C-alpha positions in Angstrom: 7.3 -162.8 57.5 6.1 -165.1 54.3 2.0 -165.3 54.2 1.3 -169.4 54.6 1.1 -171.2 50.7 -1.8 -172.8 49.8 -1.9 -176.7 50.3 -2.0 -178.3 46.9 -5.6 -180.1 48.3 -7.2 -177.3 48.7 -6.8 -175.9 44.9 -10.0 -175.9 43.0 -9.9 -174.7 38.9 -12.2 -172.3 38.0 -14.8 -173.6 34.9 -14.9 -170.9 31.8 -16.8 -172.8 29.4 -16.7 -171.3 25.4 -20.1 -170.4 24.4 -20.8 -170.5 20.5 -21.4 -167.0 18.6 -24.5 -166.7 17.1 -22.5 -166.0 13.5 -21.0 -170.2 14.5 -25.1 -171.3 14.7 -25.6 -173.0 11.7 -29.4 -173.1 11.7 -29.5 -169.5 13.1 -27.4 -168.4 10.2 -29.7 -170.2 7.7 -32.6 -168.6 8.9 -31.0 -165.1 9.0 -30.0 -165.4 5.3 -33.8 -166.0 4.3 -35.0 -163.5 7.2 -32.8 -160.3 6.9 -30.3 -161.0 4.2 -27.3 -158.5 5.1 -27.1 -160.0 8.8 -27.3 -163.9 7.4 -24.3 -162.9 5.0 -22.5 -161.3 7.5 -23.3 -164.3 9.9 -22.5 -166.8 7.0 -18.8 -165.7 6.5 -17.5 -164.6 10.1 -19.0 -167.8 10.9 -17.4 -171.3 11.1 -20.3 -173.3 10.6 -19.9 -173.6 6.7 -16.5 -174.1 5.3 -15.3 -172.0 2.5 -17.4 -173.8 -0.5 -20.6 -174.3 1.5 -20.1 -170.5 2.1 -19.7 -169.8 -1.6 -22.2 -171.6 -2.7 -24.7 -170.8 -0.4 -23.9 -166.7 -1.3 -24.5 -167.9 -5.1 -27.9 -169.7 -4.7 -28.8 -166.7 -2.6 -27.7 -164.2 -5.0 -29.1 -165.7 -7.8 -32.5 -166.3 -5.8 -32.3 -162.6 -5.4 -31.9 -161.0 -8.9 -34.8 -163.7 -10.0 -36.9 -161.8 -7.3 -35.7 -158.7 -9.0 -35.8 -159.4 -12.4 -39.4 -160.2 -12.3 -40.8 -157.6 -10.3 -39.3 -155.0 -13.3 -41.9 -154.2 -15.7 -40.7 -153.7 -19.2 -40.3 -150.0 -20.5 -41.7 -149.7 -23.8 -39.3 -148.2 -26.4 -39.5 -144.4 -27.0 -40.1 -144.4 -30.5 -42.7 -147.0 -30.5 -44.4 -145.0 -27.9 -44.4 -141.9 -29.9 -45.4 -143.9 -33.1 -48.3 -145.6 -31.2 -49.5 -141.8 -30.5 -49.1 -140.3 -33.6 -51.1 -143.2 -35.1 -54.1 -142.9 -32.5 -54.0 -139.4 -33.7 -53.8 -140.0 -37.2 -57.3 -142.2 -36.9 -59.1 -139.8 -34.1 -58.5 -137.0 -37.0 -60.0 -138.9 -39.8 -62.7 -139.8 -38.1 -63.3 -136.8 -37.2 -62.8 -135.5 -41.0 -65.2 -138.5 -41.8 -67.8 -137.4 -39.4 -67.6 -134.0 -40.0 -67.8 -135.0 -44.3 -70.7 -136.9 -43.7 -72.6 -133.8 -41.3 -71.7 -132.0 -44.1 -73.6 -134.1 -46.6 -76.4 -134.7 -44.6 -76.5 -131.0 -44.1 -77.0 -130.4 -47.7 -79.4 -133.1 -48.5 -81.7 -131.7 -45.4 -81.2 -127.9 -47.1 -82.7 -129.8 -50.4 -85.7 -131.2 -49.3 -86.9 -128.8 -46.6 -86.3 -126.0 -49.9 -88.4 -128.7 -51.9 -90.9 -128.7 -48.9 -91.0 -124.9 -48.9 -92.0 -124.5 -52.3 -94.5 -126.5 -51.7 -96.3 -124.7 -49.0 -95.9 -121.6 -50.8 -97.9 -123.1 -54.1 -100.2 -124.9 -51.6 -100.7 -121.2 -50.0 -100.4 -118.5 -51.9 -99.8 -114.9 -50.3 -100.6 -116.7 -46.9 -97.4 -116.2 -45.5 -98.8 -116.5 -41.4 -100.2 -120.1 -42.9 -96.5 -120.7 -45.0 -94.7 -120.2 -41.6 -97.1 -122.4 -39.2 -96.9 -125.6 -42.1 -93.6 -124.7 -42.5 -92.6 -125.1 -38.7 -94.5 -128.1 -38.6 -93.5 -129.8 -41.8 -89.4 -128.9 -40.3 -90.3 -130.6 -36.8 -92.0 -133.7 -38.6 -89.4 -134.2 -40.8 -86.9 -134.2 -37.7 -89.1 -137.0 -36.2 -89.5 -139.0 -39.7 -85.3 -139.1 -39.6 -85.2 -140.6 -36.0 -87.9 -143.3 -35.9 -86.6 -146.9 -36.0 -89.1 -149.0 -37.8 -87.8 -148.5 -41.2 -90.4 -150.5 -42.9 -93.0 -148.1 -41.9 -91.3 -145.1 -42.8 -90.2 -146.2 -46.1 -94.1 -147.0 -46.6 -95.4 -143.9 -44.9 -92.7 -142.0 -46.9 -93.7 -143.3 -50.6 -97.4 -142.7 -49.6 -97.0 -139.1 -48.5 -94.0 -137.9 -50.2 -92.7 -134.2 -48.7 -95.6 -134.2 -46.7 -93.9 -134.8 -43.4 -96.6 -134.1 -40.9 -99.2 -136.8 -42.7 -96.1 -139.1 -42.3 -95.6 -138.5 -39.0 -99.3 -138.9 -38.0 -99.5 -142.2 -40.4 -96.0 -143.8 -38.7 -97.3 -143.3 -35.0 -100.7 -144.9 -36.3 -99.3 -147.7 -37.5 -96.4 -148.7 -34.9 -99.4 -148.8 -32.1 -102.0 -151.1 -34.9 -98.5 -153.5 -35.6 -98.5 -153.3 -31.5 -101.6 -154.3 -31.2 -101.8 -157.3 -34.1 -98.8 -158.7 -31.7 -101.1 -159.5 -29.1 -104.3 -160.4 -30.7 -106.0 -164.2 -29.3 -107.8 -165.3 -32.9 -104.8 -166.7 -34.9 -107.2 -167.7 -38.0 -107.9 -164.1 -38.3 -105.0 -162.6 -37.7 -103.3 -164.4 -40.1 -105.9 -163.9 -42.6 -105.5 -160.2 -41.9 -101.8 -160.0 -42.3 -101.9 -162.0 -45.6 -104.9 -159.2 -47.4 -103.5 -156.2 -45.9 -99.6 -156.8 -45.9 -97.7 -153.9 -44.0 -100.8 -152.0 -43.3 -101.2 -152.6 -39.9 -103.9 -149.7 -39.3 -106.2 -151.4 -41.8 -105.4 -155.0 -40.2 -106.2 -153.8 -37.3 -109.5 -152.3 -38.0 -110.9 -155.6 -40.0 -109.5 -157.6 -37.6 -111.9 -155.9 -34.8 -114.6 -156.1 -37.5 -114.5 -159.9 -38.0 -114.3 -160.6 -34.3 -117.5 -158.4 -33.7 -119.5 -160.5 -36.5 -117.7 -163.8 -35.8 -119.2 -163.1 -32.1 -122.7 -162.3 -33.9 -122.6 -165.2 -35.8 -121.8 -167.8 -33.2 
């Protein structure tokens, strides 16, 4: 016995729609090319969204962009010979500067020794056979000599050195008084008296200060 055949009117066709693969979606492939290049490149050539010419053009453009990005991030490396030459120049310059400093220091030390030797001889003449006094005065002179070398007001320094040669203790004391008097004269208020004493006693700030104070006192008594 054969099974009954289905009637033609009861037969229904089965639906089997073809879905597009991801690499056939043009916009999706383009996004992948910029977001995740390897997968995007695979989809570009696997899919049918682009023709052969389009695939070649897209691949060439992306390749150029990629090479440009890589090349732009590369830092040019200096030539090894140039680096060695620059190092040698730098070392030579430093060595020359160091040698000059040493030579200058040697010259200065020699000059200091000559000056202090003269100071020592003067002290021996001033205090013959009194070695304790000689030693004490010499130490004070050496200390004052170091002070006078470090002062910054050259004009006052030169004047005191000319007025008291080889007497650095006196130079130091006078220099300190002159600097203090100079600062005082910069603050005084009576400009007429100030100009007169400056004109009468140029570069002698101690005398300027004393005369200015006496003038102010006399002016007050005469008013």
